[in-house]
DRENDO-1510 file (C-alpha; in Angstrom, 1 decimal, always signed):
<recs>
REC; n; res; u; v; w
REC; 1; MET; +0.1; +37.1; -10.3 .
REC; 2; SER; -1.7; +39.8; -8.4 .
REC; 3; ASP; -4.1; +40.4; -5.5 .
REC; 4; SER; -5.2; +43.7; -6.8 .
REC; 5; SER; -8.9; +43.5; -5.9 .
REC; 6; THR; -8.6; +43.3; -2.2 .
REC; 7; PRO; -11.7; +44.6; -0.5 .
REC; 8; GLY; -12.7; +43.4; +3.0 .
REC; 9; PRO; -14.8; +40.4; +3.9 .
REC; 10; SER; -18.0; +40.0; +1.9 .
REC; 11; THR; -20.9; +37.7; +1.3 .
REC; 12; PRO; -21.9; +37.1; -2.3 .
REC; 13; SER; -25.5; +37.6; -3.1 .
REC; 14; GLY; -27.6; +34.6; -3.8 .
REC; 15; GLU; -28.3; +36.1; -7.3 .
REC; 16; ILE; -24.6; +36.0; -8.4 .
REC; 17; LEU; -24.2; +32.5; -7.0 .
REC; 18; ASP; -27.3; +31.4; -8.9 .
REC; 19; ARG; -26.1; +33.0; -12.1 .
REC; 20; LEU; -22.7; +31.3; -11.8 .
REC; 21; GLY; -24.4; +27.9; -11.2 .
REC; 22; ARG; -26.2; +28.3; -14.5 .
REC; 23; ALA; -23.2; +29.4; -16.6 .
REC; 24; ARG; -22.7; +27.5; -19.8 .
REC; 25; ALA; -20.4; +27.9; -22.8 .
REC; 26; ASP; -23.3; +29.3; -24.9 .
REC; 27; ALA; -24.5; +31.5; -21.9 .
REC; 28; PRO; -21.4; +32.7; -20.1 .
REC; 29; VAL; -21.6; +34.7; -16.9 .
REC; 30; PRO; -19.2; +37.7; -16.6 .
REC; 31; LEU; -17.2; +37.9; -13.3 .
REC; 32; GLY; -14.6; +40.7; -13.5 .
REC; 33; ARG; -12.3; +40.1; -16.5 .
REC; 34; TYR; -13.5; +36.5; -16.7 .
REC; 35; GLU; -16.4; +34.7; -18.4 .
REC; 36; VAL; -17.6; +31.7; -16.4 .
REC; 37; VAL; -18.7; +29.0; -18.8 .
REC; 38; GLY; -19.4; +26.1; -16.5 .
REC; 39; ARG; -18.8; +24.4; -13.1 .
REC; 40; LEU; -15.9; +22.0; -12.8 .
REC; 41; GLY; -16.6; +20.8; -9.2 .
REC; 42; SER; -17.0; +21.7; -5.6 .
REC; 43; GLY; -15.6; +20.8; -2.2 .
REC; 44; GLY; -15.3; +22.0; +1.4 .
REC; 45; MET; -13.8; +25.4; +0.5 .
REC; 46; GLY; -15.9; +26.4; -2.4 .
REC; 47; THR; -16.7; +25.7; -6.0 .
REC; 48; VAL; -14.4; +25.6; -9.0 .
REC; 49; TYR; -15.6; +27.1; -12.3 .
REC; 50; ASP; -14.5; +26.8; -15.9 .
REC; 51; ALA; -13.8; +30.2; -17.2 .
REC; 52; VAL; -12.1; +32.3; -19.9 .
REC; 53; ASP; -9.8; +35.2; -19.2 .
REC; 54; ARG; -11.1; +37.8; -21.6 .
REC; 55; GLU; -7.9; +39.9; -21.5 .
REC; 56; ARG; -5.6; +37.0; -22.4 .
REC; 57; GLY; -8.1; +34.8; -24.3 .
REC; 58; THR; -7.0; +31.8; -22.2 .
REC; 59; PRO; -8.9; +29.1; -20.3 .
REC; 60; VAL; -8.7; +29.3; -16.5 .
REC; 61; ALA; -10.2; +27.8; -13.4 .
REC; 62; LEU; -11.8; +30.1; -10.9 .
REC; 63; LYS; -11.7; +28.6; -7.4 .
REC; 64; THR; -14.1; +30.4; -5.1 .
REC; 65; VAL; -13.4; +30.7; -1.4 .
REC; 66; GLN; -15.6; +31.9; +1.4 .
REC; 67; VAL; -14.2; +35.1; +3.0 .
REC; 68; ASP; -16.6; +36.5; +5.7 .
REC; 69; THR; -14.2; +38.0; +8.3 .
REC; 70; ALA; -11.2; +40.3; +8.2 .
REC; 71; LYS; -9.1; +37.5; +9.5 .
REC; 72; ALA; -10.2; +35.3; +6.6 .
REC; 73; VAL; -9.2; +38.0; +4.2 .
REC; 74; ALA; -5.7; +38.1; +5.8 .
REC; 75; VAL; -5.4; +34.3; +5.7 .
REC; 76; ILE; -6.5; +34.1; +2.0 .
REC; 77; LYS; -4.1; +36.9; +1.0 .
REC; 78; ARG; -1.2; +35.2; +2.8 .
REC; 79; GLU; -2.0; +31.8; +1.3 .
REC; 80; PHE; -2.3; +33.3; -2.2 .
REC; 81; ARG; +1.1; +35.0; -1.9 .
REC; 82; VAL; +2.8; +31.8; -0.7 .
REC; 83; VAL; +1.2; +29.6; -3.4 .
REC; 84; ALA; +1.8; +32.2; -6.2 .
REC; 85; ASP; +5.5; +32.2; -5.4 .
REC; 86; MET; +5.8; +28.4; -5.7 .
REC; 87; ALA; +6.7; +26.5; -8.8 .
REC; 88; HIS; +6.4; +22.7; -8.8 .
REC; 89; PRO; +5.3; +20.3; -11.6 .
REC; 90; ASN; +2.5; +19.0; -9.4 .
REC; 91; LEU; +1.0; +22.4; -8.6 .
REC; 92; ALA; -1.2; +24.4; -10.9 .
REC; 93; PRO; +0.0; +28.0; -11.1 .
REC; 94; VAL; -2.2; +30.7; -9.5 .
REC; 95; TYR; -2.5; +34.0; -11.3 .
REC; 96; GLU; -4.8; +36.3; -9.3 .
REC; 97; LEU; -6.8; +36.7; -6.1 .
REC; 98; ALA; -9.8; +38.8; -6.7 .
REC; 99; CYS; -13.2; +39.7; -5.3 .
REC; 100; GLU; -16.0; +40.5; -7.8 .
REC; 101; GLU; -19.6; +41.0; -6.8 .
REC; 102; GLY; -18.8; +39.7; -3.3 .
REC; 103; VAL; -17.3; +36.5; -4.7 .
REC; 104; TRP; -13.7; +35.9; -3.7 .
REC; 105; PHE; -11.7; +33.6; -6.0 .
REC; 106; PHE; -8.3; +32.4; -7.2 .
REC; 107; ALA; -7.7; +32.4; -10.9 .
REC; 108; MET; -5.4; +29.6; -11.8 .
REC; 109; GLU; -4.3; +27.4; -14.7 .
REC; 110; ARG; -7.1; +25.1; -15.8 .
REC; 111; VAL; -5.8; +21.5; -15.9 .
REC; 112; ASP; -7.7; +19.1; -18.1 .
REC; 113; GLY; -8.1; +15.5; -17.2 .
REC; 114; ASN; -9.6; +13.2; -14.7 .
REC; 115; THR; -10.3; +14.1; -11.1 .
REC; 116; LEU; -8.3; +12.3; -8.4 .
REC; 117; LEU; -11.4; +10.4; -7.5 .
REC; 118; GLU; -12.1; +9.3; -11.1 .
REC; 119; TRP; -8.4; +8.2; -11.5 .
REC; 120; ALA; -8.5; +6.3; -8.2 .
REC; 121; ARG; -11.6; +4.4; -9.3 .
REC; 122; GLU; -10.1; +3.5; -12.6 .
REC; 123; ALA; -6.6; +2.7; -11.3 .
REC; 124; SER; -7.6; +0.8; -8.2 .
REC; 125; ILE; -4.9; +2.5; -6.1 .
REC; 126; GLY; -3.2; +0.2; -3.8 .
REC; 127; PRO; +0.3; -0.9; -2.7 .
REC; 128; ARG; +0.8; -2.5; -6.2 .
REC; 129; ALA; -0.3; +0.5; -8.3 .
REC; 130; THR; +2.5; +1.6; -10.7 .
REC; 131; GLY; +3.1; +4.2; -13.3 .
REC; 132; PRO; +3.5; +7.9; -13.4 .
REC; 133; MET; +0.0; +8.6; -11.9 .
REC; 134; ALA; +0.6; +6.3; -9.0 .
REC; 135; GLU; +4.0; +7.8; -8.4 .
REC; 136; ALA; +2.5; +11.3; -8.5 .
REC; 137; ALA; -0.2; +10.3; -6.1 .
REC; 138; THR; +2.2; +8.9; -3.5 .
REC; 139; VAL; +5.0; +11.6; -3.7 .
REC; 140; SER; +4.6; +14.5; -1.4 .
REC; 141; LEU; +5.8; +17.9; -2.2 .
REC; 142; ASP; +9.5; +17.7; -1.5 .
REC; 143; PRO; +10.6; +21.2; -0.4 .
REC; 144; SER; +13.8; +20.8; -2.3 .
REC; 145; GLN; +11.8; +20.6; -5.5 .
REC; 146; ILE; +9.8; +23.7; -5.0 .
REC; 147; SER; +11.2; +27.0; -6.4 .
REC; 148; GLY; +9.9; +30.4; -5.3 .
</recs>
């Protein structure tokens, strides 16, 4: 875990965002030590990309975050350090906070499987839902179970 690339706030160029959006396994886009090979999803905070760590040869997820003020840089760094020190079976480990070409991102373990929305549609979550996925979806992070 590291937050070695820690410049100030920045706005990525439209060109790098366009390139990342077109990344494919047969046409990867380099971003620092990573090769982006596709888009996994997006949400309110940013976009998550499928990537490969070229130094380790392992698959990772790169979660982009918008960092456009000095305060936002401080918040993202603090959040990274808190999450990086946590260990819990329901949390994907984060490896690095970096900024490359104006794009701030967390590198983290890539977890294969269905999205929560896909699972909810298939499982018809309700008060009668059972099984390990239902239990995981209803259990909050108990502070006594978190190490770090």
